[in-house]
C-alpha positions in Angstrom: -13.8 36.9 77.8 -11.1 34.9 79.7 -8.0 33.5 78.0 -9.3 30.0 78.8 -12.5 30.8 77.0 -10.8 32.2 74.0 -8.4 29.2 73.7 -11.4 26.9 74.0 -12.5 28.2 70.6 -9.0 27.6 69.1 -7.9 24.4 70.5 -10.2 21.4 69.7 -11.0 19.0 72.5 -9.4 15.5 72.5 -11.8 12.9 71.2 -12.4 9.6 72.9 -10.4 7.6 70.4 -7.6 10.2 70.6 -7.6 10.0 74.4 -7.5 6.3 74.4 -4.5 6.3 72.0 -2.7 8.8 74.2 -3.4 6.8 77.3 -2.3 3.5 75.7 1.3 4.3 74.9 4.5 5.2 76.8 6.9 8.1 76.3 10.5 7.0 75.9 13.6 8.7 74.3 11.4 10.7 71.9 10.1 12.7 74.8 13.5 14.1 75.6 14.1 14.8 71.9 10.9 16.8 71.6 11.6 18.8 74.8 15.1 19.9 73.5 17.2 17.8 75.8 18.1 14.4 74.3 18.7 12.0 77.1 21.9 10.3 76.1 22.3 9.0 79.7 19.1 7.0 79.3 20.2 6.0 75.9 23.4 4.5 77.2 21.7 2.9 80.2 19.3 0.8 78.1 20.2 -2.9 78.6 21.9 -4.3 75.5 19.8 -6.6 73.4 21.3 -10.1 73.1 19.9 -13.5 72.0 19.6 -16.0 74.9 21.0 -19.4 74.4 17.5 -20.7 73.7 16.8 -18.0 71.1 20.1 -18.6 69.4 19.4 -22.3 69.3 16.1 -21.6 67.7 17.8 -19.5 65.0 20.5 -22.1 64.4 17.9 -24.9 64.4 14.3 -24.5 63.2 14.9 -21.2 61.5 17.9 -22.5 59.5 15.9 -25.6 58.6 13.0 -23.5 57.4 15.3 -21.4 55.2 16.7 -24.5 53.6 13.1 -25.8 52.9 12.0 -22.6 51.2 11.9 -22.5 47.5 10.7 -19.0 46.7 10.2 -19.8 43.0 8.0 -22.7 43.9 6.0 -20.6 46.3 5.4 -17.8 43.8 4.4 -20.2 41.1 1.7 -21.9 43.2 -1.4 -20.7 44.9 -0.6 -21.7 48.4 2.4 -22.1 50.8 3.6 -25.6 50.5 2.0 -27.9 53.1 5.3 -29.1 54.4 6.4 -25.5 55.2 3.1 -24.6 57.0 3.2 -27.8 59.0 6.9 -27.2 59.9 6.0 -23.6 61.1 3.2 -24.9 63.3 5.0 -27.9 64.7 8.1 -25.9 65.6 6.0 -23.2 67.4 6.9 -20.3 65.1 3.4 -18.9 66.0 4.3 -18.8 69.6 7.3 -16.4 69.8 5.5 -14.0 72.1 3.2 -16.5 74.0 4.4 -17.1 77.6 6.0 -20.4 78.4 3.3 -21.2 81.0 0.9 -21.6 78.0 3.3 -23.6 75.9 4.9 -20.6 74.1 8.5 -19.7 73.4 8.3 -16.3 75.1 11.1 -14.7 73.1 12.3 -11.2 73.5 11.2 -8.4 71.0 14.8 -8.5 69.7 14.7 -12.2 69.0 11.2 -11.9 67.5 12.5 -9.2 65.2 15.6 -11.2 64.3 13.6 -14.3 63.4 11.1 -12.5 61.3 13.8 -10.5 59.5 15.9 -13.6 58.8 13.0 -15.4 57.3 12.1 -12.3 55.2 15.6 -12.4 53.5 14.4 -15.6 51.9 10.7 -15.2 51.5 8.2 -12.4 52.3 5.3 -14.7 52.1 6.7 -17.0 54.8 7.9 -14.1 56.9 4.4 -12.5 56.9 2.8 -15.8 57.7 5.1 -16.1 60.8 5.0 -12.4 62.0 1.2 -11.8 62.0 0.3 -14.2 64.9 3.3 -12.7 66.8 2.2 -9.1 66.3 -1.2 -7.4 66.5 -3.7 -10.3 66.9 -5.6 -12.5 69.2 -2.4 -13.9 70.9 -1.2 -10.5 72.2 -4.6 -9.2 73.0 -5.4 -12.4 75.0 -2.1 -12.1 76.9 -2.8 -8.6 78.0 -6.5 -8.4 78.2 -8.1 -11.9 78.1 -9.7 -13.6 81.0 -7.6 -16.5 82.5 -10.2 -18.9 81.1 -9.7 -17.5 77.6 -5.9 -17.7 77.9 -6.1 -21.3 79.1 -8.4 -22.2 76.2 -6.7 -20.4 73.3 -3.0 -19.7 74.0 -1.8 -23.4 74.2 -3.6 -24.1 70.9 -2.2 -21.0 69.2 1.3 -21.9 70.5 1.4 -25.2 68.6 -0.6 -24.0 65.5 -3.7 -26.1 66.4 -5.5 -22.8 66.1 -4.4 -20.3 63.5 -5.5 -16.7 64.4 -6.2 -13.6 62.3 -7.5 -10.2 63.4 -10.0 -8.2 61.4 -10.0 -4.4 61.8 -9.9 -2.8 58.4 -13.2 -2.5 56.4 -13.9 -1.1 52.9 -15.2 2.1 54.6 -12.4 2.6 57.1 -8.8 1.8 56.8 -6.4 4.2 58.4 -9.4 5.8 60.1 -10.0 2.8 62.3 -12.3 4.8 64.6 -14.7 5.1 61.7 -15.4 1.4 61.2 -19.1 0.8 60.4 -19.0 -2.8 61.7 -21.5 -3.1 64.6 -22.3 -5.2 67.6 -25.8 -4.8 69.1 -26.3 -5.7 72.7 -29.2 -8.2 72.8 -30.4 -11.5 74.0 -29.9 -14.6 71.9 -29.5 -18.3 71.9 -26.2 -20.0 72.6 -25.8 -23.7 73.3 -29.5 -24.1 73.8 -29.8 -21.2 76.3 -31.0 -17.6 76.1 -28.0 -15.5 77.1 -26.9 -11.8 76.9 -24.5 -11.1 74.0 -23.9 -9.2 70.8 -25.5 -9.4 67.4 -22.5 -8.7 65.1 -22.5 -7.5 61.4 -19.2 -7.0 59.7 -17.4 -6.7 56.4 -13.6 -6.8 56.6 -10.8 -6.9 54.0 -7.0 -7.1 53.9 -7.0 -9.6 56.8 -3.8 -11.6 56.8 -4.3 -15.4 57.6 -8.0 -15.0 57.3 -8.3 -17.7 54.5 -6.7 -20.3 56.7 -7.7 -19.0 60.2 -9.5 -21.1 62.7 -10.2 -18.3 65.1 -11.2 -14.8 64.2 -10.3 -11.7 66.2 -12.9 -9.0 65.3 -13.2 -5.2 66.1 -16.7 -3.7 66.0 -18.5 -0.7 67.5 -20.9 -1.8 70.2 -24.3 -0.2 70.7 -26.9 -0.8 73.4 -30.2 0.6 72.0 -32.3 -1.3 74.6 -30.2 -0.2 77.5 -29.6 -3.8 78.6 -26.3 -2.8 80.2 -27.9 0.1 81.9 -25.6 2.8 80.5 -25.1 4.8 77.3 -26.2 3.6 73.9 -22.8 4.1 72.1 -20.3 2.0 74.0 -17.3 2.1 71.6 -15.0 -0.2 69.8 -14.9 -3.7 71.2 -12.7 -6.8 70.4 -14.2 -10.2 70.2 -12.7 -13.7 69.5 -14.9 -16.1 67.5 -14.2 -19.6 66.3 -14.3 -20.0 62.5 -17.0 -22.7 62.8 -19.4 -20.5 64.8 -22.6 -20.1 62.8 -22.6 -17.2 60.4 -18.9 -16.6 60.2 -17.5 -16.2 56.6 -13.8 -16.8 56.0 -12.0 -18.0 53.0 -12.0 -15.6 50.1 -8.5 -14.3 49.2 -6.8 -11.2 47.9 -3.6 -11.4 45.9 -1.2 -8.7 47.3 1.4 -8.1 44.6 1.5 -11.8 43.8 3.2 -12.5 47.2 1.5 -15.7 48.2 0.8 -15.2 51.8 -2.7 -15.7 53.0 -4.7 -12.5 52.9 -8.4 -12.0 52.5 -11.8 -11.1 53.7 -14.3 -12.0 56.5 -17.9 -11.2 56.7 -20.9 -11.9 58.9 -24.5 -10.8 59.0 -26.5 -10.6 62.3 -24.2 -13.2 63.9 -25.0 -13.7 67.6 -22.2 -14.3 70.1 -22.3 -14.5 73.9 -20.5 -12.0 76.1 -17.8 -14.6 76.8 -16.6 -14.2 73.3 -15.5 -10.6 74.1 -11.7 -10.5 74.8 -11.6 -9.9 78.6 -15.3 -10.5 79.0 -18.2 -8.1 79.2 -16.2 -5.5 81.3 -14.0 -4.8 78.2 -16.9 -3.6 76.0 -15.7 -0.2 74.7 -12.0 -0.7 75.5 -11.1 -2.2 72.2 -9.4 0.9 70.7 -7.2 1.3 73.8 -6.4 -2.4 73.6 -5.5 -2.2 69.9 -3.4 0.9 70.1 -1.5 -0.6 73.1 -0.7 -3.7 71.2 0.3 -2.0 68.0 3.9 -1.8 69.2 4.7 -5.3 68.0 3.5 -4.7 64.4 4.8 -1.2 64.1 8.0 -1.6 66.2 9.0 -5.2 65.5 7.5 -7.0 62.4 7.3 -4.2 59.8 10.7 -2.6 60.6 12.1 -6.2 60.5 10.9 -6.4 56.9 12.6 -3.1 56.0 15.8 -4.1 57.8 15.9 -7.6 56.1 15.6 -5.8 52.7 18.6 -3.7 53.5 20.7 -6.6 54.6 19.9 -8.4 51.3 20.6 -5.3 49.3 24.0 -4.7 50.9 25.2 -8.2 50.5 23.9 -8.8 47.0 24.9 -5.4 45.6 28.3 -5.3 47.1 29.2 -8.8 46.0 27.9 -8.3 42.5 29.7 -5.0 42.1 33.0 -6.7 43.1 32.5 -9.5 40.6 30.8 -7.8 37.7 33.2 -6.2 35.2 32.7 -3.6 32.5 35.5 -2.0 30.4 38.0 -4.2 32.2 37.2 -3.0 35.7 34.9 -4.2 38.5 31.8 -2.0 38.4 32.4 -1.2 42.1 35.3 1.0 41.0 33.0 3.4 39.1 32.0 6.4 41.1 28.4 6.2 39.9 28.1 2.7 41.4 30.0 3.7 44.5 27.5 6.5 45.2 24.7 3.8 45.3 26.8 1.4 47.2 27.7 3.8 49.9 24.1 4.8 50.3 23.0 1.2 50.6 25.8 0.5 53.2 25.2 3.6 55.3 21.4 3.1 55.4 21.8 -0.5 56.2 23.9 0.4 59.2 21.2 2.9 60.2 18.4 0.3 59.7 20.2 -2.2 62.0 20.9 0.4 64.6 17.2 1.5 64.7 16.0 -2.1 64.7 18.2 -3.0 67.8 17.4 0.2 69.8 13.6 0.0 69.1 13.4 -3.6 70.1 15.5 -2.8 73.2 12.9 -0.3 74.2 10.2 -2.8 73.7 12.2 -5.3 75.7 12.0 -2.9 78.7 8.3 -3.6 78.7 7.5 -0.1 77.2 4.9 0.5 74.5 6.3 3.7 73.0 3.7 4.5 70.4 5.6 7.4 68.8 8.9 5.5 68.6 7.3 2.5 67.0 5.6 4.8 64.4 8.9 6.3 63.7 10.5 2.9 63.2 7.6 1.7 61.0 7.6 4.6 58.7 11.3 5.3 58.3 12.6 1.8 58.3 10.1 0.6 55.6 10.9 3.7 53.6 14.6 3.1 53.9 14.1 -0.5 52.9 12.4 0.7 49.7 15.2 3.2 49.2 18.1 0.8 49.5 16.3 -1.9 47.4 15.9 0.6 44.5 19.6 1.4 44.6 20.5 -2.3 44.6 18.2 -2.8 41.7 20.0 0.0 39.8 23.3 -1.6 40.4 22.3 -5.1 39.3 20.3 -3.7 36.4 19.3 -6.5 34.0 20.0 -9.2 36.5 17.7 -7.5 39.0 14.7 -7.6 36.7 14.8 -11.2 35.6 12.7 -13.5 37.7 14.1 -16.8 38.9 16.1 -18.3 41.9 19.3 -16.4 41.0 17.5 -13.0 41.5 18.1 -12.2 45.2 16.1 -8.9 45.0 12.9 -9.8 43.2 10.8 -11.2 46.1 11.8 -8.3 48.4 11.0 -5.8 45.6 7.5 -7.2 45.1 6.9 -7.5 48.9 8.2 -4.1 49.9 4.9 -2.3 49.3 3.2 -4.6 51.7 5.3 -3.2 54.6 4.8 0.4 53.4 1.0 -0.1 53.3 -0.1 -2.1 56.4 -0.4 -1.1 60.1 -1.3 2.5 58.9 -0.3 3.6 55.5 3.0 5.4 55.5 1.6 8.7 54.3 -0.8 8.7 57.4 2.0 7.5 59.7 4.3 10.4 58.7 1.8 13.2 58.3 -0.5 12.6 61.2 0.8 10.1 63.7 4.5 10.8 64.5 4.3 14.5 65.4 0.5 14.4 65.9 0.9 12.0 68.7 4.3 13.3 69.7 3.1 16.8 70.4 0.5 15.6 72.9 2.5 12.8 74.4 5.9 14.5 74.6 5.0 18.0 75.6 5.1 18.1 79.5 2.0 20.3 79.9 0.0 20.5 76.7 -2.3 17.5 77.1 -3.3 18.6 80.7 -3.7 22.2 79.4 -6.1 21.1 76.7 -8.1 19.1 79.2 -8.3 22.0 81.6 -9.4 24.3 78.8 -12.4 22.1 78.0 -13.0 21.2 81.6 -16.3 22.0 83.3 -15.0 21.7 86.9 -15.2 24.7 89.2 -11.4 24.9 89.6 -10.7 24.7 85.9 -9.6 28.3 85.6 -7.1 28.0 88.4 -5.8 24.7 87.0 -5.4 26.3 83.6 -3.5 29.4 85.0 -1.0 27.1 86.8 -0.4 25.0 83.7 -0.1 28.1 81.5 2.5 29.5 83.8 4.5 26.3 83.6 4.1 26.2 79.8 5.4 29.7 79.4 8.4 28.9 81.6 9.0 25.8 79.6 8.9 27.7 76.3 11.1 30.5 77.5 13.6 27.9 78.7 13.6 26.2 75.3 14.2 29.5 73.5 17.1 30.5 75.8 18.6 27.0 75.3 18.3 27.1 71.5 19.7 30.7 71.3 22.7 29.8 73.5 23.5 26.6 71.6 23.1 28.5 68.2 25.2 31.4 69.2 27.8 29.4 71.2 27.9 25.9 69.7 30.4 24.7 72.2 27.7 24.8 74.9 26.0 21.8 73.3 27.5 19.2 75.4 28.6 15.7 74.6 29.5 12.8 77.0 30.7 10.1 74.7 34.1 8.6 75.4 34.8 8.4 71.7 36.1 11.6 70.1 34.5 10.8 66.7 31.1 10.5 68.3 31.1 13.8 70.2 30.6 16.0 67.2 27.3 14.2 66.4 26.1 14.1 70.0 26.5 17.9 70.0 24.7 18.3 66.7 21.7 16.2 68.0 21.6 18.4 71.1 21.6 21.6 69.0 18.9 20.4 66.6 16.7 19.1 69.4 16.8 22.5 71.1 15.6 24.1 67.8 12.9 21.5 67.5 11.5 22.4 70.9 11.3 26.1 69.9 9.6 25.4 66.5 7.1 23.1 68.2 6.2 25.7 70.8 5.7 28.5 68.3 3.7 26.2 66.0 1.3 25.6 68.8 1.2 29.2 69.8 0.6 30.6 66.3 -1.4 27.8 64.7 -3.1 26.2 67.7 -5.7 23.6 66.6 -4.9 24.3 62.9 -1.5 22.6 63.3 -3.5 19.3 63.1 -4.6 20.1 59.6 -1.2 21.6 58.6 0.1 18.2 57.7 3.1 19.4 55.7 4.4 21.4 58.6 3.7 18.8 61.3 5.2 16.1 59.1 8.5 18.1 58.9 8.6 18.6 62.6 8.0 14.8 62.9 10.8 14.2 60.5 13.2 16.2 62.7 12.3 14.1 65.8 12.5 10.9 63.7 15.9 11.6 62.3 17.4 12.7 65.6 16.1 9.4 67.0 17.8 7.6 64.2 21.1 9.5 64.9 20.9 8.5 68.5 20.4 4.9 67.4 23.4 5.1 65.2 25.5 6.5 68.1 24.4 3.8 70.5 25.0 1.0 68.0 28.6 2.3 67.3 29.4 2.7 71.0 27.9 -0.6 72.1 27.7 -3.1 69.2 31.1 -2.3 67.5 34.1 -3.7 69.2 37.3 -1.6 69.5 39.2 -3.7 67.0 36.3 -3.3 64.5 36.0 0.4 64.8 38.2 1.1 61.7 35.9 -1.1 59.6 32.8 0.4 61.1 33.7 4.1 61.0 32.7 4.9 57.4 29.3 3.2 57.9 28.8 5.1 61.2 29.9 8.5 59.8 27.7 8.1 56.7 24.6 7.0 58.6 24.8 9.6 61.3 25.6 12.5 58.9 22.8 11.4 56.7 20.3 11.4 59.6 21.5 14.8 60.9 21.4 16.3 57.3 17.8 15.0 56.9 16.8 16.7 60.2 18.4 19.9 59.0 16.6 19.7 55.6 13.3 19.3 57.5 14.0 22.3 59.6 14.9 24.3 56.5 11.7 23.3 54.7 9.7 24.0 57.9 11.0 27.5 58.3 10.7 28.3 54.6 7.0 27.3 54.5 5.8 28.6 58.0 2.8 30.8 57.2 3.6 33.7 59.5 6.5 35.7 58.1 7.2 37.6 61.4 7.2 34.4 63.4 9.4 32.7 60.8 12.1 35.5 61.2 11.8 35.4 64.9 12.3 31.6 65.0 15.4 32.0 62.8 16.8 34.7 65.1 16.1 32.9 68.3 17.6 29.6 67.1 20.4 31.3 65.1 19.4 29.3 61.9 20.6 31.2 58.8 22.8 28.6 57.0 23.2 24.9 56.5 25.5 22.9 58.5 28.8 21.7 57.1 28.2 18.2 58.4 27.4 16.7 55.1 28.4 13.5 53.2 31.3 14.3 51.0 32.7 12.4 48.0 35.7 11.1 50.0 33.3 9.4 52.5 31.3 7.9 49.7 34.5 6.4 48.1 35.8 5.2 51.5 32.5 3.5 52.4 32.0 2.0 48.9 35.5 0.5 49.1 34.9 -0.8 52.7 31.6 -2.4 51.9 33.2 -4.4 49.1 35.6 -6.0 51.5 34.9 -9.3 53.3 35.3 -7.8 56.8 33.9 -8.9 60.1 31.8 -5.8 60.5 30.2 -6.2 57.0 29.2 -9.8 58.0 27.7 -8.2 61.1 25.6 -5.9 58.9 24.4 -8.7 56.7 24.0 -11.4 59.4 20.3 -11.8 58.6 21.1 -13.3 55.2 21.7 -17.0 55.1 23.2 -18.4 51.8 21.6 -21.8 51.2 23.3 -24.4 49.0 22.8 -23.4 45.4 20.5 -20.3 45.9 21.2 -16.9 44.5 23.1 -15.7 47.6 25.2 -18.8 47.6 26.1 -18.4 43.9 27.0 -14.8 44.3 29.0 -15.4 47.5 31.0 -18.2 46.0 32.1 -16.0 43.1 32.8 -13.1 45.4 35.0 -15.1 47.8 36.8 -16.8 45.0 37.7 -13.4 43.5 39.1 -12.2 46.8 41.3 -15.3 46.8 42.5 -14.4 43.3 43.1 -10.6 43.6 46.9 -10.8 43.4 46.8 -13.2 40.5 44.3 -11.0 38.7 46.6 -8.0 39.3 49.5 -9.9 37.7 47.5 -10.8 34.6 46.3 -7.1 34.2 49.9 -5.9 34.5 51.0 -8.3 31.9 48.2 -7.2 29.6 49.2 -3.6 30.0 52.8 -4.4 29.2 51.6 -6.5 26.2 53.4 -9.6 27.5 50.3 -11.6 26.9 47.4 -11.3 24.5 43.8 -10.8 25.8 41.4 -13.5 24.6 37.9 -12.9 23.3 36.8 -14.5 26.6 38.5 -14.4 29.9 39.1 -18.2 29.8 41.3 -17.6 26.8 43.3 -14.9 28.5 44.0 -17.4 31.4 45.3 -19.9 28.9 47.6 -17.3 27.4 48.8 -16.3 30.9 49.6 -19.9 31.8 51.5 -20.5 28.5 53.5 -17.3 29.1 54.3 -18.4 32.7 52.7 -15.3 34.1 50.8 -17.6 36.5 51.5 -21.0 37.8 49.6 -24.1 37.2 48.1 -23.9 40.8 47.2 -20.3 40.2 45.7 -21.2 36.8 43.5 -23.8 38.5 42.2 -21.2 41.1 41.5 -18.6 38.4 39.6 -21.1 36.3 37.5 -22.1 39.3 36.9 -18.3 40.0 36.0 -17.8 36.3 33.4 -20.6 36.4 31.8 -19.1 39.5 32.0 -15.6 38.1 30.2 -16.6 34.9 27.5 -18.3 36.9 27.1 -15.3 39.2 26.6 -12.8 36.3 24.2 -15.1 34.5 20.4 -14.8 34.9 17.8 -17.5 35.0 16.6 -18.9 31.7 13.3 -20.6 30.8 12.2 -22.6 27.9 9.3 -21.3 25.6 6.7 -22.7 28.1 8.4 -21.0 31.0 10.0 -24.1 32.5 13.1 -23.1 34.4 16.4 -24.4 32.9 19.5 -25.2 34.8 22.6 -23.4 33.6 23.9 -26.5 31.9 20.6 -27.0 30.1 20.7 -23.4 29.0 24.1 -23.8 27.5 23.0 -26.9 25.6 20.1 -25.0 24.2 22.4 -22.3 23.0 24.8 -24.9 21.4 22.0 -26.8 19.7 
C-alpha cells in the first residue's frame, strides 16, 4: 500500500462547502505568523487608515446630530426605534456606507465604516445594529460583488436612500453555525410570473434571528437548490443559492419579532411555503445557482471584520472613559477610589485592553481597505474583540458597582452590558469561531502545501502520485526548516530579529518572532501525529488558534504604537503599549503551555519541548509597577487618553457629560483639594459631616480664597451629581435630580 493510499484513509477530503470557504478568502499577515516568519515589513508597509475629508464631515455632521437625537432610555422603554431616528438614518444615507457613489452611496472606507458604527454604538446598541446590518453581510454587498448590472441599477439606489430596507436570511431553527446544513429549499420548476410561464424556483423556508426583517422591504434569502426534473440539464443537488425577493411578493412572510436582551433593534423571522420566484430573483442570475456559500463567505468580512469588532471596541472606549473618570471622582475613606490597588488592577486592565482593541480595529480595517478578504483575520477580530469588549465591560461594572446596576440615563454602561451578548452570538457563535474556524481555516489557508497535498491525496488523476511526492518533499523541507528555526531561536534568543526603530518595541518584535516559530512546529507535528483527527480535537486546535490570534494582536499593538502615536505622546502611550503587548504575548505563551500539557502523545510532546526549547515561562509579564503606572496614567486628562476614547461623544446632560464635567472640575481643583486635606491632617480646620461643610470651614479659616471656594463648590455640585444614580417614583417615572431631592425633603 502506497503512502498516498494510507494517508487517504487518515486525512478526510475537503467538502464542497469547505472548499468554497477556502477559495473565498485571502491570506494576509496571519499566513506569515502561521509559517513561523511574521512579516513585519508587510505590516509596516500597510497604508495608514485615515478618514477622508468627506468621511470626517459625515462624523462631525450627521453622526453627531444622530447622537444628540438618541435618548436610549426612551428607546428601551418603547417597542420601536423612534420614527424621527429611523427617518434621519434613511434620509442621511446611513444605509449606504459601502454602496458605490455611482449608485448614490457614500462609498466610505472600511475604517470609516467601523468608526461610524462604533461611535453610534457608544450611545445606543439598537441604533448601531440598525445602521451596521445593511452595511455588512446583506443584499447590498452581495449585489455589489455578484449582482447583475440590472439588479444593481434597480436596488442599490433605493437601498442607498433607505427607500428599500434590506435584510438577509440565512439562519434557520435547524441550522445556525452549521449554515451548510440549512433545510430551506428551492426546487427548479416552471411557474407563473407576471402572467407568463417562466423557469424559476419554488422556495420553502423558515428563518429566525434575522435583523431588520420586521421592517425590511426586500429579503435576501439563502436556500439549497435542487433540480429533480433535470430542467437545467445537470446534477440534482445544485447547492446553496442566494435570492433577492421583494416583501410584497406573494407568499413572503415578514414581521414577527424577537426580543434580543431587550435591545430594541428590529430582529425577527421570515417564512414562506412553496413561493415561486423567477430566475431573475437570484443574485447574479441563473448562472449563480450553487455559488451562494462562496458568495456569503466572501462577504462575511464586513460583519466579522468591521461591524462586530466595532461593537467590542466601542464598549472598551466607553468602559475606559467612564471607569477612569468615576474612579477619579468617587471617594471612599477620604481617598479617590482610583488610588486603591484593587481598583487600579481593574483600571489598568481596561486601559491596556482598550489600547489593544483600538489597535486591532485599525489594523483589521486597514487590511480590508486593501481590498483583501482575509477570512482568518476577520474571524480573529470578531472573536477576540467581542470577548475583550465583554471583559473590559465587566471590569468597569465592578469599579462602578452600585451605579453600574441602576438603569437610567446616568448609567453609561447598561446598554452596552445588555447588548454585548449580541456581538458574542451573531455571525457565528464565539465558541464555534474559536474552536473550529480560526485554526481550522488557518491550517488549510496558511500552510503553503497542505491544501494542495490533501487534494492530491484524494485525486483520481493519473499523475496524482507524482504530484503527491513532489508536495510531500516540499512539506518535509518546510517542516524541517521550521524545526531548525524554532530550535535556533529557542537556544539562541538573540537570533530572533527585530527591525523596529524604537528600542522599546524590539523586545516585543523578537518575542513575536520566537513564538511564531514555535507555532509553526506545533502545527506541523499536530498534523503529522493527529492527521484528520485534529479537526475533532477542538481544545488543541483552539489553543493553536489562540497563539496565532494573540500574535496578530501583538503585531497590531506594535503597529499602532509606531504609526498612530506621535513622538511627543510616546511617554503618555508607553504604559498602554507595554501592558497591551505583554498581555497578548503572555496569552500566547499560556496557550502554548496548555497545548503542550495536553498533547495526547507523550513522546511527541517531549520532542516538541526539546526542539522549541520550551521548558519555562517567559519573564515578559505584567508586573505591579506597570499596573500602578497605567492606572495613574489613564486617570489623567491626556491627549493620548482622548485618542483612546475618541469614539465617545458626551452629549449635553447625558451620563458621559455629567461624569466628564465632574472629572474636569476635579482636575482644576487638585491643588486646592490638597491644601484642604493638608489642613485637615494638621487639624487647622474641622471636617464637616458633608464635604460642603468642610469647604465652608476652609473658607472661614482662610485656607482657601473666595475664588477657590467658588470653584470647589462648583466641583462639589458636579461631583454629587456624578456619583448619584437615577431615581424613579413608585410608578417608575424618571425623576430629575432636583425632583428626587424634593421627594427626600418632603
